[in-house]
C-alpha angles and dihedrals in degrees: 000000000000103000138123092276105047098078090044091055091050091050090050090051089055091049090050090053090237123168108242143128131200119191138168117211121221112277093014123115101201124058124230123232136203129176133174106222102194139024128007128304118262111263125198138170091202121074089200085071087069089074110114094004127132122204147074107307125208118186130181128223087246121021112230139151087266095044109035125164107271129204118194110206108228098230090147126035101173124074091199089062092061091071135207094269089085090067090065096057123100112277121246126222120274121214122243115229123205128182131169116263112214127204128216094273092053090046091052091057090050090047093053090048091052093041096057097073090044092056094045089049100237090119127030102201136007129182114220115198137178139193129224125200120210131179117270103231121225110269096022108157118202089196092053091046089053093058091044089055092045089057094045102044107043096157093057138070105254118197145172120188138166134191129159088244098050104028117216125323131179123186153149119222135174100191122101114204095182131342134162150098136239103342100336114093140162143192131171143214108225115180138133127058136224133164106221122193096183142330129022124353119229123206128212128210093264094058093041092052092048089053091047091054093052094045092050090050094052091047089052095049094045092049088059087067090046089253118150106187131199107244126215119182162309095241139150115270123186121221116177107304093341134078125211139187110249134189119187123212115200118188149147117256110227095202118022090188089072101060091123093054091050092049088051091054094049098043123119098024121199088255089073102022120015146234139325083038103223096036093050092045092052092045089057095048091048099044114019092083103222142059111257090198109183092350108109089014119105140252145177147096116321110196113147096184095048124015129332122198117176121171135185112252100240124142099032148131133217109223117220133176096268105004141048117217117210125196138204141155145176138215118253126205129165093275095052122117128207098235095057094044094049087051091050093054092047089053090049091049088059091066093074097023090062089060095056103033 
């Protein structure tokens, strides 16, 4: 697929406001492609409606009228079948995206606001995120950037998708929310961050505590479905220039028709929101100061009778007409300090920035 025309076809699909996704799973060499060739994608505000569905699912951090759950019907699964004739069509209009950039001083104020309920014990963990707008340079190609990311981040799920409802998103994420086929399924707890240059990675109490919180949450949620998983971890997992603590959960799924209900129970995990689940989620909505949209939501192919691969939308950017919006966050507990958390978000922003700079 990697030829002189593949990225041009992807760019043309975006200009045409087509509904498509291209993604390369960890360890694979060739990307997978899905496109809806007619009509509009299915939209829902209830994840239970994903039960029994087949298609590429895009879910936001918070479901709203502006950011619904989107299901791209897989009418076409081969990019080569799209053809180059699409490039000759009249181009559509791209949306421009604008978010507020914050400096260290503003981040400190946000950190203090988030840290208060952690120190007084009303909330156990919170994830504080931020966005960063950079100029979209003339000649920037989302399709070309996708292939660059796929080459650079071979241990992550690399994706590019576009729909009229969501706009265009490009990302590289190491975190599985739910994957599997038949009766064999997997999820993971991914929390804690280090920046290894070489050799072994050491983990302090803060990162170990953060990992434990996510692990305990997933065990509790799975148990509500009468699922008793096999657990492997925690262990160090590399993702680009970062290292994370990872614990794998392998299990049988009693009822494959209820995948949407299980996704609803898992999302958002403490790795992207916090604990207790509802209190942390609402605190973020009230105090973070911007709309995450599809950042820290989830995405991937939902195919209960074949193979499902759903990932948390982590290292990503939203591609606008004249700007690119990058996103990053870090998990806060009572022992967190502002300097380390700012540094962590800076490192995470580099994942996408390195593709476009």
